[in-house]
N, C-alpha and C positions, 0 to 999 in steps of 0.2 A: 317299267309294269311291274306290278308286285307280284310276284309268284308265290305261291303256296304248295309246299310238298309235306303230302302224307302218305302214311299205309293202310292198307286192307287186307291183313293176313290171308282171308280166306279165299282171294285171288289164287295165291299159291297153291292151298289145299283143294280147290276145286276146280281149278282151270290150269294149272300146274305154267303160272308165267309170273311174273315179279309181281310183288305186292303192290310198287308204287305207283301215284298219280301226282302231277303236276297242274295246278288249275291256276291260270290268270284271274288279276283281280283288279279293281277299280281303286283300291285303295288300300292303306296297311289296316283297315279294319271291314275290308271286302267291300259291295259284295264280290263274291268270286263264283267260277265255275261258267259253262258255256250259257246256262240260262240268264245271267247277270247282264247283259249286253257290253258295249263298251269293250273294254280291255279282256272280258270275262271269257275263259276258255277251260277245256278239261283235256287232259293230253295223258296219254301211258307213255311214260318214258320207254323209251330202247338203252336196255344198260347190257352190259355183256358181265362186268367183275362182281356188281351189285345188282346179280340177277335173281335175287331173294325175297326174303320176307321179314328182315331182323330191323332191330332199331338200327336208327340212323340220324346222320346229322349231313348238312349242307353249308360247305365254310366257303368264304368268297375272299378275295384278295384283289382290289382293282377290279377288272374286268374277268379275272378267272375263278372258277368256282371249281369246285371238286366234292364227291358225295363218298362220305366215311359210313361203312354198313359193317354188321356184325355177327354175320352168321358163319359158323367155323372160324373163328377168329376174327379180327378186325382188317376189312381188307380199305381200299381207296381206288375210285375210277373219276377221273377227270372229266366235265360235263364240257357241253358244247358251248359255244358263243352265245346262245340263247339259254344258257342252263336249263335246258327243258330235256335234254338227253346223254346218258353218258358218250363217250367217245372212245369206250374199248383201251383206254390208255389208263393204267395203273398198277398195283399192286395188290397181288391176291394173298390172304392171311400173311401180312408183313408183320402183325404180332398175333401170334397163332397159339397152340396147345402145348403144353409144360408136363412132365411126367413127376408124380412127388410119391415118397413110398405108399401112401394112403388111396391117392385116386389119380385117374387122367385129367386134367385141367383146362379148359379152355376159357379165354378171355373173351368179352362182348359185353352187350348191352348197356344201353346209356353212352354210347361214344359220342365226343363232342371235343372240339378244339378250339383253340385262339392264340394271336399271335401276341408276344410280349411285344414291350417296347424296345429291348435288344434284336429284334427280326426275329427271333427263335419262334418255333411253332411248338405250342404244347397239347396234346392230345390226351385224352382222359377219359378212361371206360372201366365197367365194372370188375373186377379183377379176385375171384373167377367169375366167368358169366352166369350167374344164377341167382333170379329174384326172388325176392323173400327172405333169404336165407342169413339177414345181420340184423345185428340190433340185439341189447338184453330182453331175454336170457337164453339168445343164442341158440334159439330151441333148434335151427336147423342151419347146419354149417356145410361147408364142400371141403373135403382132403383135411378137417380136423380145425379149421379156422372161420372167421369170418371174412364176409365178401367187404371189399375196400376198395378204394378207389386207385386203380392202376396208370400208369402213364408213361407215355413215350415222346420224345422230341425230334425236332425235324429242322432244317437250316432252312425250308421252303414250303408254303402248301403241300406240295407234288410230294413231299418227301426229300430223302430217304428218312424214313423214321425210325429211333432207334428206343425199344423198351428200357428203362428206367427203373420199373420197381414199382411200389406200392407209397401213398400216400399214407402213413401212420397214425397220425395224430388224431385223437378220438374223434373230432369233430367229422373226420372224413368217412367214417365208418359208417356203413349202411348203404344203399344201391344208388349208384352215382346214375344220373339221368341224362344231362348234355351241361353244357359249356354254354355262356349267353354271355354279353358285355351292356353294361349300359354307362354311357358316355365315358367310353374308353375305359373303364373298369371291367376286368373278367372275373365270373363268379360260376362257382359248382352247383348245380343241383343235385341235391342229395337226397331220396327218401329213407327216413327214420324208421325204418323197421322195427317192430319189437319183439319180432319171432313167432307171431302169432298166425294162427289160419287165414283168420281174415284181419286185415291192413289198414280198412278203412278209417281208422283212429290214428294211425301215424301221422308224425308230421312231418314237414317238408324245410330242409336248412338251406339257405344261398347263402354257401361259402363262399367269401373273398378268397378270390385266390392270388397268395402274395405275389410280388417281383421275383422271389426264387420259389422254382415249382416245387422244389424237394420239399417245402414245408406246407402245410395247411394248416393255417390257424384254428 
């Protein structure tokens, strides 16, 4: 069965619950939700570690799935066998807050991960965690510098994750959104913000992630 995860942040502000939903779908293009019939369903997941409203990704390996979430640093919660609820197992703020001379900076937003051919997992996220802060003319910056794609690595889907710094090439500048794969090749989705108040004309770049995660072409 296909599952569609999404977040509705108003749930957190209005009802003080996590913002996420899981819909069962009848196929990759839907229809989804309880009204769809067949495999359609709508479920509010039970979560303990990722019980918030931030950007997130669901990553899978065989029958194992985990949720990466990004409020107050990057956290991870394992999902149950049906991939519809958290188990409470995982790590909170495993990649978190750092102090610089200019500001207190937290990482987050746009988190995603993929597994390299050598088995290493690579997680990519906004560093620092600030939307609309990057791109020429860099009208808005955090801590005196642009937002880039930070990354961490792990030996397995459930960690432990080790922060490695930022991917510094020019094309990696911008607000990273997530990592996705097409026919086994991994791509980083980057919002190419222009530093303006209205970013509707900003481009999107799908940046191929090389075999070496320390370089972003």
